[in-house]
C-alpha positions as CSV (number, residue, x, y, z in Angstrom):
1,X,-126.6,57.7,24.6
2,X,-125.4,60.2,27.1
3,X,-123.0,58.9,29.6
4,X,-123.9,60.5,33.0
5,X,-121.3,60.0,35.7
6,X,-122.1,61.3,39.1
7,X,-119.4,63.5,40.5
8,X,-118.1,64.6,37.1
9,X,-118.3,68.4,37.0
10,X,-120.2,69.9,34.2
11,X,-119.0,73.4,33.3
12,X,-122.4,75.0,32.8
13,X,-124.7,77.7,34.0
14,X,-128.5,77.5,34.0
15,X,-130.2,80.9,34.1
16,X,-133.3,81.2,36.1
17,X,-135.5,84.0,37.3
18,X,-133.2,85.3,39.9
19,X,-129.8,83.7,39.6
20,X,-127.2,81.9,37.6
21,X,-126.6,78.5,39.0
22,X,-123.6,76.2,38.2
23,X,-124.6,72.7,37.4
24,X,-122.5,69.9,38.9
25,X,-123.6,66.2,38.5
26,X,-122.3,65.5,42.0
27,X,-125.0,67.6,43.6
28,X,-127.8,67.2,41.1
29,X,-130.8,65.6,42.9
30,X,-134.6,65.8,42.7
31,X,-134.8,68.7,45.1
32,X,-132.2,70.7,43.3
33,X,-133.8,70.2,39.9
34,X,-137.2,71.0,41.3
35,X,-135.9,74.2,42.8
36,X,-134.2,75.2,39.6
37,X,-137.4,74.6,37.6
38,X,-139.7,76.3,40.1
39,X,-137.6,79.4,39.8
40,X,-137.0,79.0,36.0
41,X,-140.7,79.3,35.1
42,X,-140.8,82.9,36.4
43,X,-137.9,83.8,34.2
44,X,-137.8,87.2,32.5
45,X,-135.3,88.7,30.2
46,X,-133.8,91.2,32.6
47,X,-132.0,88.8,35.0
48,X,-129.9,86.9,32.3
49,X,-128.8,90.3,31.0
50,X,-126.7,90.4,34.2
51,X,-125.1,87.0,33.6
52,X,-122.1,87.7,31.4
53,X,-120.4,90.0,33.9
54,X,-119.4,87.2,36.4
55,X,-119.9,83.6,35.4
56,X,-119.1,84.1,31.8
57,X,-115.7,85.6,32.4
58,X,-114.6,82.6,34.4
59,X,-116.3,80.1,32.0
60,X,-114.3,81.7,29.1
61,X,-111.1,80.5,30.7
62,X,-112.2,76.8,30.7
63,X,-115.0,76.4,28.1
64,X,-118.5,75.3,29.0
65,X,-122.2,75.7,28.4
66,X,-124.9,78.2,29.2
67,X,-128.5,77.0,29.3
68,X,-131.3,79.6,29.4
69,X,-135.0,79.0,30.0
70,X,-137.5,80.7,27.8
71,X,-141.0,79.4,26.7
72,X,-142.9,78.2,23.6
73,X,-145.0,81.3,24.3
74,X,-142.3,83.2,22.4
75,X,-143.5,81.5,19.1
76,X,-147.2,81.2,19.8
77,X,-149.3,83.8,17.9
78,X,-152.3,83.3,20.2
79,X,-150.5,83.9,23.5
80,X,-152.4,86.6,25.3
81,X,-149.8,88.1,27.6
82,X,-147.8,90.4,25.4
83,X,-145.0,91.4,27.9
84,X,-144.4,87.7,28.9
85,X,-144.2,86.7,25.2
86,X,-141.8,89.6,24.4
87,X,-139.5,88.6,27.3
88,X,-139.4,85.0,26.2
89,X,-138.6,86.0,22.6
90,X,-135.9,88.4,23.9
91,X,-134.4,85.4,25.8
92,X,-134.1,83.5,22.5
93,X,-132.3,86.4,20.8
94,X,-130.1,86.9,23.8
95,X,-129.1,83.2,23.8
96,X,-128.3,83.4,20.0
97,X,-126.0,86.4,20.6
98,X,-124.3,84.6,23.6
99,X,-123.7,81.6,21.3
100,X,-122.3,83.7,18.5
101,X,-120.0,85.9,20.6
102,X,-118.7,83.2,22.8
103,X,-118.1,80.4,20.3
104,X,-114.4,81.4,19.9
105,X,-114.0,80.7,23.6
106,X,-115.5,77.2,23.3
107,X,-118.7,78.3,25.2
108,X,-122.0,77.0,24.0
109,X,-125.3,78.8,24.7
110,X,-128.7,77.2,24.2
111,X,-132.2,77.9,25.3
112,X,-135.0,75.5,26.4
113,X,-138.6,76.4,25.5
114,X,-140.9,74.5,27.9
115,X,-144.4,73.9,26.7
116,X,-147.4,73.2,28.9
117,X,-145.9,71.8,32.1
118,X,-147.6,70.2,35.1
119,X,-146.6,72.7,37.7
120,X,-148.5,74.1,40.7
121,X,-148.0,77.7,39.4
122,X,-149.7,76.9,36.1
123,X,-152.7,75.2,37.8
124,X,-153.2,77.6,40.7
125,X,-153.0,80.7,38.6
126,X,-155.4,79.4,35.9
127,X,-157.8,77.9,38.4
128,X,-158.1,81.1,40.4
129,X,-158.4,83.3,37.4
130,X,-161.2,81.2,35.9
131,X,-162.8,80.1,39.2
132,X,-162.3,76.5,38.1
133,X,-161.0,73.4,39.8
134,X,-157.4,72.2,39.3
135,X,-158.7,69.0,37.7
136,X,-160.7,71.0,35.1
137,X,-157.6,73.2,34.3
138,X,-155.4,70.1,34.0
139,X,-157.8,68.3,31.6
140,X,-158.0,71.4,29.5
141,X,-154.2,71.8,29.4
142,X,-153.6,68.1,28.7
143,X,-156.0,68.3,25.7
144,X,-153.8,70.9,24.1
145,X,-150.7,68.6,24.1
146,X,-150.3,66.6,20.9
147,X,-147.9,63.8,22.1
148,X,-149.7,61.5,24.5
149,X,-152.3,64.1,25.4
150,X,-150.4,64.9,28.7
151,X,-148.5,67.9,29.9
152,X,-144.7,67.6,30.5
153,X,-143.1,67.6,33.9
154,X,-140.1,69.5,35.4
155,X,-138.1,66.4,34.7
156,X,-138.6,66.8,31.0
157,X,-137.0,70.2,31.1
158,X,-134.3,69.1,33.6
159,X,-133.3,66.2,31.3
160,X,-133.0,68.6,28.3
161,X,-130.9,71.0,30.4
162,X,-128.6,68.3,31.5
163,X,-128.1,67.0,28.0
164,X,-127.3,70.5,26.7
165,X,-124.8,71.0,29.5
166,X,-123.0,67.7,28.9
167,X,-120.0,67.3,26.6
168,X,-122.1,65.0,24.4
169,X,-123.9,68.1,23.2
170,X,-120.6,69.8,22.2
171,X,-121.7,70.6,18.6
172,X,-124.9,72.2,19.7
173,X,-125.0,76.0,20.2
174,X,-127.5,78.8,19.5
175,X,-130.5,76.5,19.6
176,X,-133.9,77.2,21.0
177,X,-135.0,73.6,21.9
178,X,-138.8,73.1,22.4
179,X,-139.6,70.7,25.2
180,X,-143.3,70.7,24.5
181,X,-144.4,67.2,23.3
182,X,-145.1,68.7,19.8
183,X,-147.1,71.8,20.7
184,X,-145.1,74.1,18.4
185,X,-145.6,71.7,15.5
186,X,-149.3,72.0,16.1
187,X,-149.1,75.8,16.4
188,X,-146.9,76.2,13.3
């Protein structure tokens, strides 16, 4: 069981669409996590490419963790948006290289692959594109999730990110962790 102690700093960075954010347990609250995840789902491969220049140099001096956000779309063969799928696959490769090249410094790098998540962006975009109600889109998405037939939430991704940032995950690096309630097992 992970021991979470408020106020204990976690030496980690979470890459999102537009920034690299340090994670500290003392300021981790629902609004902060929600903001991280809202930004994280718009993530593309170009912004993390900027990351090693600043935060990585300072992290190398004291060890720590990097948590990137990609998507299960990187592995799905039926995903229709080619550029989106390609950037998510690139993020996984980028994370693997960060893990390999920074292991001598005690820095771990891992990547979270969210599956279908219950987020406004997912519903609004699909509902508008298909001229359907949000409830109809939600039911369709829920039906595609093997475990419990229900999409995940931002908290599922946040909990995975927090675990990967903690010292209790100190033997885990270079991993692309699906947080998808079994969707990739079904695809594979």
